[in-house]
PDBQT receptor file of N, H, CA, C and O in Angstrom, charges set to zero:
ATOM      1  N   MET A   1      -6.411   0.224   3.791  1.00  0.00    +0.000 N 
ATOM      2  CA  MET A   1      -5.317   1.135   4.005  1.00  0.00    +0.000 C 
ATOM      3  C   MET A   1      -5.571   2.017   5.220  1.00  0.00    +0.000 C 
ATOM      4  O   MET A   1      -4.932   3.060   5.359  1.00  0.00    +0.000 OA
ATOM      5  N   ASP A   2      -6.471   1.636   6.087  1.00  0.00    +0.000 N 
ATOM      6  H   ASP A   2      -6.990   0.789   5.974  1.00  0.00    +0.000 HD
ATOM      7  CA  ASP A   2      -6.681   2.410   7.298  1.00  0.00    +0.000 C 
ATOM      8  C   ASP A   2      -5.420   2.480   8.134  1.00  0.00    +0.000 C 
ATOM      9  O   ASP A   2      -5.227   3.433   8.889  1.00  0.00    +0.000 OA
ATOM     10  N   ALA A   3      -4.558   1.479   8.008  1.00  0.00    +0.000 N 
ATOM     11  H   ALA A   3      -4.715   0.705   7.395  1.00  0.00    +0.000 HD
ATOM     12  CA  ALA A   3      -3.326   1.476   8.783  1.00  0.00    +0.000 C 
ATOM     13  C   ALA A   3      -2.397   2.602   8.361  1.00  0.00    +0.000 C 
ATOM     14  O   ALA A   3      -1.518   2.986   9.132  1.00  0.00    +0.000 OA
ATOM     15  N   ALA A   4      -2.562   3.136   7.173  1.00  0.00    +0.000 N 
ATOM     16  H   ALA A   4      -3.276   2.824   6.546  1.00  0.00    +0.000 HD
ATOM     17  CA  ALA A   4      -1.704   4.216   6.695  1.00  0.00    +0.000 C 
ATOM     18  C   ALA A   4      -2.080   5.552   7.317  1.00  0.00    +0.000 C 
ATOM     19  O   ALA A   4      -1.298   6.501   7.253  1.00  0.00    +0.000 OA
ATOM     20  N   LEU A   5      -3.255   5.644   7.914  1.00  0.00    +0.000 N 
ATOM     21  H   LEU A   5      -3.890   4.874   7.966  1.00  0.00    +0.000 HD
ATOM     22  CA  LEU A   5      -3.704   6.893   8.514  1.00  0.00    +0.000 C 
ATOM     23  C   LEU A   5      -3.268   6.945   9.966  1.00  0.00    +0.000 C 
ATOM     24  O   LEU A   5      -3.545   6.022  10.732  1.00  0.00    +0.000 OA
ATOM     25  N   CYS A   6      -2.596   8.004  10.346  1.00  0.00    +0.000 N 
ATOM     26  H   CYS A   6      -2.371   8.753   9.724  1.00  0.00    +0.000 HD
ATOM     27  CA  CYS A   6      -2.134   8.174  11.729  1.00  0.00    +0.000 C 
ATOM     28  C   CYS A   6      -2.960   9.269  12.378  1.00  0.00    +0.000 C 
ATOM     29  O   CYS A   6      -2.830  10.438  12.015  1.00  0.00    +0.000 OA
ATOM     30  N   TYR A   7      -3.794   8.914  13.317  1.00  0.00    +0.000 N 
ATOM     31  H   TYR A   7      -3.900   7.964  13.612  1.00  0.00    +0.000 HD
ATOM     32  CA  TYR A   7      -4.649   9.893  13.969  1.00  0.00    +0.000 C 
ATOM     33  C   TYR A   7      -4.040  10.447  15.246  1.00  0.00    +0.000 C 
ATOM     34  O   TYR A   7      -4.420  11.531  15.688  1.00  0.00    +0.000 OA
ATOM     35  N   ASP A   8      -3.109   9.730  15.844  1.00  0.00    +0.000 N 
ATOM     36  H   ASP A   8      -2.800   8.849  15.485  1.00  0.00    +0.000 HD
ATOM     37  CA  ASP A   8      -2.572  10.174  17.123  1.00  0.00    +0.000 C 
ATOM     38  C   ASP A   8      -1.409  11.153  16.983  1.00  0.00    +0.000 C 
ATOM     39  O   ASP A   8      -1.021  11.776  17.971  1.00  0.00    +0.000 OA
ATOM     40  N   GLY A   9      -0.848  11.304  15.799  1.00  0.00    +0.000 N 
ATOM     41  H   GLY A   9      -1.163  10.798  14.997  1.00  0.00    +0.000 HD
ATOM     42  CA  GLY A   9       0.225  12.262  15.579  1.00  0.00    +0.000 C 
ATOM     43  C   GLY A   9       1.576  11.828  16.092  1.00  0.00    +0.000 C 
ATOM     44  O   GLY A   9       2.510  12.630  16.097  1.00  0.00    +0.000 OA
ATOM     45  N   GLU A  10       1.718  10.591  16.523  1.00  0.00    +0.000 N 
ATOM     46  H   GLU A  10       0.960   9.939  16.520  1.00  0.00    +0.000 HD
ATOM     47  CA  GLU A  10       2.996  10.110  17.027  1.00  0.00    +0.000 C 
ATOM     48  C   GLU A  10       3.825   9.550  15.882  1.00  0.00    +0.000 C 
ATOM     49  O   GLU A  10       3.393   8.608  15.218  1.00  0.00    +0.000 OA
ATOM     50  N   PRO A  11       5.016  10.113  15.632  1.00  0.00    +0.000 N 
ATOM     51  CA  PRO A  11       5.846   9.611  14.530  1.00  0.00    +0.000 C 
ATOM     52  C   PRO A  11       6.435   8.231  14.798  1.00  0.00    +0.000 C 
ATOM     53  O   PRO A  11       6.863   7.561  13.857  1.00  0.00    +0.000 OA
ATOM     54  N   ASN A  12       6.469   7.787  16.048  1.00  0.00    +0.000 N 
ATOM     55  H   ASN A  12       6.121   8.331  16.812  1.00  0.00    +0.000 HD
ATOM     56  CA  ASN A  12       7.038   6.478  16.379  1.00  0.00    +0.000 C 
ATOM     57  C   ASN A  12       6.020   5.357  16.263  1.00  0.00    +0.000 C 
ATOM     58  O   ASN A  12       6.333   4.204  16.558  1.00  0.00    +0.000 OA
ATOM     59  N   ASN A  13       4.819   5.676  15.842  1.00  0.00    +0.000 N 
ATOM     60  H   ASN A  13       4.565   6.613  15.602  1.00  0.00    +0.000 HD
ATOM     61  CA  ASN A  13       3.776   4.678  15.664  1.00  0.00    +0.000 C 
ATOM     62  C   ASN A  13       4.194   3.704  14.563  1.00  0.00    +0.000 C 
ATOM     63  O   ASN A  13       4.675   4.142  13.518  1.00  0.00    +0.000 OA
ATOM     64  N   SER A  14       4.024   2.399  14.768  1.00  0.00    +0.000 N 
ATOM     65  H   SER A  14       3.633   2.043  15.617  1.00  0.00    +0.000 HD
ATOM     66  CA  SER A  14       4.444   1.403  13.777  1.00  0.00    +0.000 C 
ATOM     67  C   SER A  14       3.645   1.514  12.481  1.00  0.00    +0.000 C 
ATOM     68  O   SER A  14       4.122   1.097  11.426  1.00  0.00    +0.000 OA
ATOM     69  N   TYR A  15       2.424   2.077  12.546  1.00  0.00    +0.000 N 
ATOM     70  H   TYR A  15       2.036   2.416  13.403  1.00  0.00    +0.000 HD
ATOM     71  CA  TYR A  15       1.622   2.225  11.341  1.00  0.00    +0.000 C 
ATOM     72  C   TYR A  15       2.134   3.338  10.431  1.00  0.00    +0.000 C 
ATOM     73  O   TYR A  15       1.798   3.369   9.247  1.00  0.00    +0.000 OA
ATOM     74  N   SER A  16       2.940   4.251  10.966  1.00  0.00    +0.000 N 
ATOM     75  H   SER A  16       3.213   4.227  11.927  1.00  0.00    +0.000 HD
ATOM     76  CA  SER A  16       3.408   5.373  10.162  1.00  0.00    +0.000 C 
ATOM     77  C   SER A  16       4.502   4.962   9.188  1.00  0.00    +0.000 C 
ATOM     78  O   SER A  16       4.850   5.739   8.299  1.00  0.00    +0.000 OA
ATOM     79  N   GLU A  17       5.052   3.765   9.332  1.00  0.00    +0.000 N 
ATOM     80  H   GLU A  17       4.770   3.134  10.054  1.00  0.00    +0.000 HD
ATOM     81  CA  GLU A  17       6.129   3.309   8.459  1.00  0.00    +0.000 C 
ATOM     82  C   GLU A  17       5.666   2.131   7.621  1.00  0.00    +0.000 C 
ATOM     83  O   GLU A  17       6.179   1.023   7.774  1.00  0.00    +0.000 OA
ATOM     84  N   ILE A  18       4.708   2.356   6.740  1.00  0.00    +0.000 N 
ATOM     85  H   ILE A  18       4.292   3.257   6.615  1.00  0.00    +0.000 HD
ATOM     86  CA  ILE A  18       4.201   1.301   5.873  1.00  0.00    +0.000 C 
ATOM     87  C   ILE A  18       5.058   1.235   4.630  1.00  0.00    +0.000 C 
ATOM     88  O   ILE A  18       5.274   2.249   3.967  1.00  0.00    +0.000 OA
ATOM     89  N   ASN A  19       5.547   0.051   4.307  1.00  0.00    +0.000 N 
ATOM     90  H   ASN A  19       5.371  -0.773   4.845  1.00  0.00    +0.000 HD
ATOM     91  CA  ASN A  19       6.396  -0.149   3.136  1.00  0.00    +0.000 C 
ATOM     92  C   ASN A  19       5.503  -0.440   1.937  1.00  0.00    +0.000 C 
ATOM     93  O   ASN A  19       4.921  -1.521   1.844  1.00  0.00    +0.000 OA
ATOM     94  N   SER A  20       5.390   0.518   1.018  1.00  0.00    +0.000 N 
ATOM     95  H   SER A  20       5.862   1.396   1.094  1.00  0.00    +0.000 HD
ATOM     96  CA  SER A  20       4.506   0.330  -0.131  1.00  0.00    +0.000 C 
ATOM     97  C   SER A  20       5.019  -0.742  -1.087  1.00  0.00    +0.000 C 
ATOM     98  O   SER A  20       4.249  -1.243  -1.906  1.00  0.00    +0.000 OA
ATOM     99  N   ASN A  21       6.301  -1.108  -1.006  1.00  0.00    +0.000 N 
ATOM    100  H   ASN A  21       6.927  -0.701  -0.341  1.00  0.00    +0.000 HD
ATOM    101  CA  ASN A  21       6.823  -2.182  -1.849  1.00  0.00    +0.000 C 
ATOM    102  C   ASN A  21       6.240  -3.533  -1.456  1.00  0.00    +0.000 C 
ATOM    103  O   ASN A  21       6.219  -4.459  -2.267  1.00  0.00    +0.000 OA
ATOM    104  N   VAL A  22       5.773  -3.651  -0.234  1.00  0.00    +0.000 N 
ATOM    105  H   VAL A  22       5.789  -2.899   0.425  1.00  0.00    +0.000 HD
ATOM    106  CA  VAL A  22       5.150  -4.890   0.211  1.00  0.00    +0.000 C 
ATOM    107  C   VAL A  22       3.688  -4.928  -0.223  1.00  0.00    +0.000 C 
ATOM    108  O   VAL A  22       3.174  -5.994  -0.566  1.00  0.00    +0.000 OA
ATOM    109  N   LEU A  23       3.017  -3.790  -0.213  1.00  0.00    +0.000 N 
ATOM    110  H   LEU A  23       3.434  -2.925   0.065  1.00  0.00    +0.000 HD
ATOM    111  CA  LEU A  23       1.596  -3.734  -0.543  1.00  0.00    +0.000 C 
ATOM    112  C   LEU A  23       1.324  -3.719  -2.040  1.00  0.00    +0.000 C 
ATOM    113  O   LEU A  23       0.284  -4.210  -2.479  1.00  0.00    +0.000 OA
ATOM    114  N   PHE A  24       2.236  -3.165  -2.830  1.00  0.00    +0.000 N 
ATOM    115  H   PHE A  24       3.080  -2.766  -2.473  1.00  0.00    +0.000 HD
ATOM    116  CA  PHE A  24       2.035  -3.034  -4.269  1.00  0.00    +0.000 C 
ATOM    117  C   PHE A  24       3.238  -3.556  -5.033  1.00  0.00    +0.000 C 
ATOM    118  O   PHE A  24       4.368  -3.493  -4.550  1.00  0.00    +0.000 OA
ATOM    119  N   ARG A  25       2.990  -4.071  -6.225  1.00  0.00    +0.000 N 
ATOM    120  H   ARG A  25       2.072  -4.122  -6.617  1.00  0.00    +0.000 HD
ATOM    121  CA  ARG A  25       4.061  -4.528  -7.115  1.00  0.00    +0.000 C 
ATOM    122  C   ARG A  25       4.171  -3.536  -8.258  1.00  0.00    +0.000 C 
ATOM    123  O   ARG A  25       3.171  -3.197  -8.891  1.00  0.00    +0.000 OA
ATOM    124  N   GLU A  26       5.372  -3.074  -8.523  1.00  0.00    +0.000 N 
ATOM    125  H   GLU A  26       6.185  -3.349  -8.009  1.00  0.00    +0.000 HD
ATOM    126  CA  GLU A  26       5.589  -2.115  -9.606  1.00  0.00    +0.000 C 
ATOM    127  C   GLU A  26       5.894  -2.861 -10.891  1.00  0.00    +0.000 C 
ATOM    128  O   GLU A  26       6.629  -3.848 -10.891  1.00  0.00    +0.000 OA
ATOM    129  N   GLY A  27       5.330  -2.387 -11.972  1.00  0.00    +0.000 N 
ATOM    130  H   GLY A  27       4.733  -1.585 -11.972  1.00  0.00    +0.000 HD
ATOM    131  CA  GLY A  27       5.580  -2.960 -13.289  1.00  0.00    +0.000 C 
ATOM    132  C   GLY A  27       5.711  -1.846 -14.308  1.00  0.00    +0.000 C 
ATOM    133  O   GLY A  27       5.604  -0.666 -13.972  1.00  0.00    +0.000 OA
ATOM    134  N   VAL A  28       5.945  -2.228 -15.559  1.00  0.00    +0.000 N 
ATOM    135  H   VAL A  28       6.033  -3.186 -15.832  1.00  0.00    +0.000 HD
ATOM    136  CA  VAL A  28       6.085  -1.259 -16.642  1.00  0.00    +0.000 C 
ATOM    137  C   VAL A  28       5.292  -1.770 -17.838  1.00  0.00    +0.000 C 
ATOM    138  O   VAL A  28       5.396  -2.941 -18.202  1.00  0.00    +0.000 OA
ATOM    139  N   THR A  29       4.493  -0.888 -18.454  1.00  0.00    +0.000 N 
ATOM    140  H   THR A  29       4.408   0.064 -18.159  1.00  0.00    +0.000 HD
ATOM    141  CA  THR A  29       3.738  -1.267 -19.645  1.00  0.00    +0.000 C 
ATOM    142  C   THR A  29       4.663  -1.281 -20.857  1.00  0.00    +0.000 C 
ATOM    143  O   THR A  29       5.820  -0.871 -20.767  1.00  0.00    +0.000 OA
ATOM    144  N   LEU A  30       4.152  -1.753 -21.987  1.00  0.00    +0.000 N 
ATOM    145  H   LEU A  30       3.212  -2.087 -22.060  1.00  0.00    +0.000 HD
ATOM    146  CA  LEU A  30       4.948  -1.773 -23.216  1.00  0.00    +0.000 C 
ATOM    147  C   LEU A  30       5.307  -0.364 -23.680  1.00  0.00    +0.000 C 
ATOM    148  O   LEU A  30       6.280  -0.175 -24.410  1.00  0.00    +0.000 OA
ATOM    149  N   GLN A  31       4.520   0.621 -23.254  1.00  0.00    +0.000 N 
ATOM    150  H   GLN A  31       3.730   0.467 -22.661  1.00  0.00    +0.000 HD
ATOM    151  CA  GLN A  31       4.803   2.015 -23.602  1.00  0.00    +0.000 C 
ATOM    152  C   GLN A  31       5.781   2.668 -22.628  1.00  0.00    +0.000 C 
ATOM    153  O   GLN A  31       6.139   3.832 -22.806  1.00  0.00    +0.000 OA
ATOM    154  N   GLY A  32       6.214   1.943 -21.610  1.00  0.00    +0.000 N 
ATOM    155  H   GLY A  32       5.923   0.997 -21.466  1.00  0.00    +0.000 HD
ATOM    156  CA  GLY A  32       7.179   2.465 -20.646  1.00  0.00    +0.000 C 
ATOM    157  C   GLY A  32       6.573   3.192 -19.462  1.00  0.00    +0.000 C 
ATOM    158  O   GLY A  32       7.296   3.837 -18.703  1.00  0.00    +0.000 OA
ATOM    159  N   GLN A  33       5.250   3.104 -19.284  1.00  0.00    +0.000 N 
ATOM    160  H   GLN A  33       4.663   2.580 -19.901  1.00  0.00    +0.000 HD
ATOM    161  CA  GLN A  33       4.596   3.768 -18.166  1.00  0.00    +0.000 C 
ATOM    162  C   GLN A  33       4.597   2.852 -16.947  1.00  0.00    +0.000 C 
ATOM    163  O   GLN A  33       4.321   1.659 -17.072  1.00  0.00    +0.000 OA
ATOM    164  N   PRO A  34       4.903   3.395 -15.766  1.00  0.00    +0.000 N 
ATOM    165  CA  PRO A  34       4.893   2.563 -14.558  1.00  0.00    +0.000 C 
ATOM    166  C   PRO A  34       3.468   2.204 -14.144  1.00  0.00    +0.000 C 
ATOM    167  O   PRO A  34       2.547   3.009 -14.289  1.00  0.00    +0.000 OA
ATOM    168  N   THR A  35       3.299   1.003 -13.636  1.00  0.00    +0.000 N 
ATOM    169  H   THR A  35       4.047   0.349 -13.518  1.00  0.00    +0.000 HD
ATOM    170  CA  THR A  35       2.012   0.550 -13.113  1.00  0.00    +0.000 C 
ATOM    171  C   THR A  35       2.217   0.034 -11.699  1.00  0.00    +0.000 C 
ATOM    172  O   THR A  35       3.306  -0.428 -11.358  1.00  0.00    +0.000 OA
ATOM    173  N   TYR A  36       1.189   0.108 -10.881  1.00  0.00    +0.000 N 
ATOM    174  H   TYR A  36       0.304   0.483 -11.157  1.00  0.00    +0.000 HD
ATOM    175  CA  TYR A  36       1.236  -0.395  -9.513  1.00  0.00    +0.000 C 
ATOM    176  C   TYR A  36       0.054  -1.334  -9.320  1.00  0.00    +0.000 C 
ATOM    177  O   TYR A  36      -1.100  -0.923  -9.446  1.00  0.00    +0.000 OA
ATOM    178  N   THR A  37       0.339  -2.581  -9.017  1.00  0.00    +0.000 N 
ATOM    179  H   THR A  37       1.276  -2.914  -8.915  1.00  0.00    +0.000 HD
ATOM    180  CA  THR A  37      -0.679  -3.604  -8.851  1.00  0.00    +0.000 C 
ATOM    181  C   THR A  37      -0.712  -4.034  -7.392  1.00  0.00    +0.000 C 
ATOM    182  O   THR A  37       0.335  -4.347  -6.825  1.00  0.00    +0.000 OA
ATOM    183  N   PRO A  38      -1.890  -4.058  -6.768  1.00  0.00    +0.000 N 
ATOM    184  CA  PRO A  38      -1.957  -4.544  -5.389  1.00  0.00    +0.000 C 
ATOM    185  C   PRO A  38      -1.570  -6.018  -5.324  1.00  0.00    +0.000 C 
ATOM    186  O   PRO A  38      -1.937  -6.801  -6.200  1.00  0.00    +0.000 OA
ATOM    187  N   ARG A  39      -0.835  -6.388  -4.295  1.00  0.00    +0.000 N 
ATOM    188  H   ARG A  39      -0.537  -5.752  -3.584  1.00  0.00    +0.000 HD
ATOM    189  CA  ARG A  39      -0.404  -7.779  -4.144  1.00  0.00    +0.000 C 
ATOM    190  C   ARG A  39      -1.537  -8.676  -3.657  1.00  0.00    +0.000 C 
ATOM    191  O   ARG A  39      -1.501  -9.887  -3.877  1.00  0.00    +0.000 OA
ATOM    192  N   LEU A  40      -2.532  -8.105  -3.006  1.00  0.00    +0.000 N 
ATOM    193  H   LEU A  40      -2.561  -7.122  -2.827  1.00  0.00    +0.000 HD
ATOM    194  CA  LEU A  40      -3.644  -8.897  -2.485  1.00  0.00    +0.000 C 
ATOM    195  C   LEU A  40      -4.916  -8.072  -2.545  1.00  0.00    +0.000 C 
ATOM    196  O   LEU A  40      -4.945  -6.919  -2.113  1.00  0.00    +0.000 OA
ATOM    197  N   ILE A  41      -5.955  -8.667  -3.079  1.00  0.00    +0.000 N 
ATOM    198  H   ILE A  41      -5.931  -9.603  -3.430  1.00  0.00    +0.000 HD
ATOM    199  CA  ILE A  41      -7.283  -8.055  -3.046  1.00  0.00    +0.000 C 
ATOM    200  C   ILE A  41      -8.140  -8.956  -2.172  1.00  0.00    +0.000 C 
ATOM    201  O   ILE A  41      -8.361 -10.122  -2.500  1.00  0.00    +0.000 OA
ATOM    202  N   LEU A  42      -8.617  -8.420  -1.070  1.00  0.00    +0.000 N 
ATOM    203  H   LEU A  42      -8.438  -7.473  -0.804  1.00  0.00    +0.000 HD
ATOM    204  CA  LEU A  42      -9.354  -9.194  -0.082  1.00  0.00    +0.000 C 
ATOM    205  C   LEU A  42     -10.758  -8.628   0.050  1.00  0.00    +0.000 C 
ATOM    206  O   LEU A  42     -10.940  -7.424   0.229  1.00  0.00    +0.000 OA
ATOM    207  N   MET A  43     -11.759  -9.516  -0.040  1.00  0.00    +0.000 N 
ATOM    208  H   MET A  43     -11.611 -10.494  -0.186  1.00  0.00    +0.000 HD
ATOM    209  CA  MET A  43     -13.150  -9.097   0.109  1.00  0.00    +0.000 C 
ATOM    210  C   MET A  43     -13.814  -9.976   1.155  1.00  0.00    +0.000 C 
ATOM    211  O   MET A  43     -13.645 -11.195   1.162  1.00  0.00    +0.000 OA
ATOM    212  N   ASP A  44     -14.560  -9.347   2.023  1.00  0.00    +0.000 N 
ATOM    213  H   ASP A  44     -14.697  -8.357   2.017  1.00  0.00    +0.000 HD
ATOM    214  CA  ASP A  44     -15.325 -10.054   3.040  1.00  0.00    +0.000 C 
ATOM    215  C   ASP A  44     -16.764 -10.151   2.546  1.00  0.00    +0.000 C 
ATOM    216  O   ASP A  44     -17.457  -9.138   2.461  1.00  0.00    +0.000 OA
ATOM    217  N   LEU A  45     -17.218 -11.356   2.221  1.00  0.00    +0.000 N 
ATOM    218  H   LEU A  45     -16.655 -12.180   2.290  1.00  0.00    +0.000 HD
ATOM    219  CA  LEU A  45     -18.537 -11.556   1.620  1.00  0.00    +0.000 C 
ATOM    220  C   LEU A  45     -19.602 -11.944   2.644  1.00  0.00    +0.000 C 
ATOM    221  O   LEU A  45     -20.515 -12.707   2.329  1.00  0.00    +0.000 OA
ATOM    222  N   LYS A  46     -19.494 -11.436   3.842  1.00  0.00    +0.000 N 
ATOM    223  H   LYS A  46     -18.752 -10.816   4.099  1.00  0.00    +0.000 HD
ATOM    224  CA  LYS A  46     -20.489 -11.744   4.873  1.00  0.00    +0.000 C 
ATOM    225  C   LYS A  46     -21.768 -11.011   4.651  1.00  0.00    +0.000 C 
ATOM    226  O   LYS A  46     -22.709 -11.160   5.431  1.00  0.00    +0.000 OA
TER     227      LYS A  46
């Protein structure tokens, strides 16, 4: 999620407009509580 951090302070930076609906999937438990699941878990095993 480093792309979500804007260090230059420019609002027109393409990284400042991250769509969380693409990164996470929203669901609901049987008790009615919202859950957020990452769409991809990536690990570099070097």
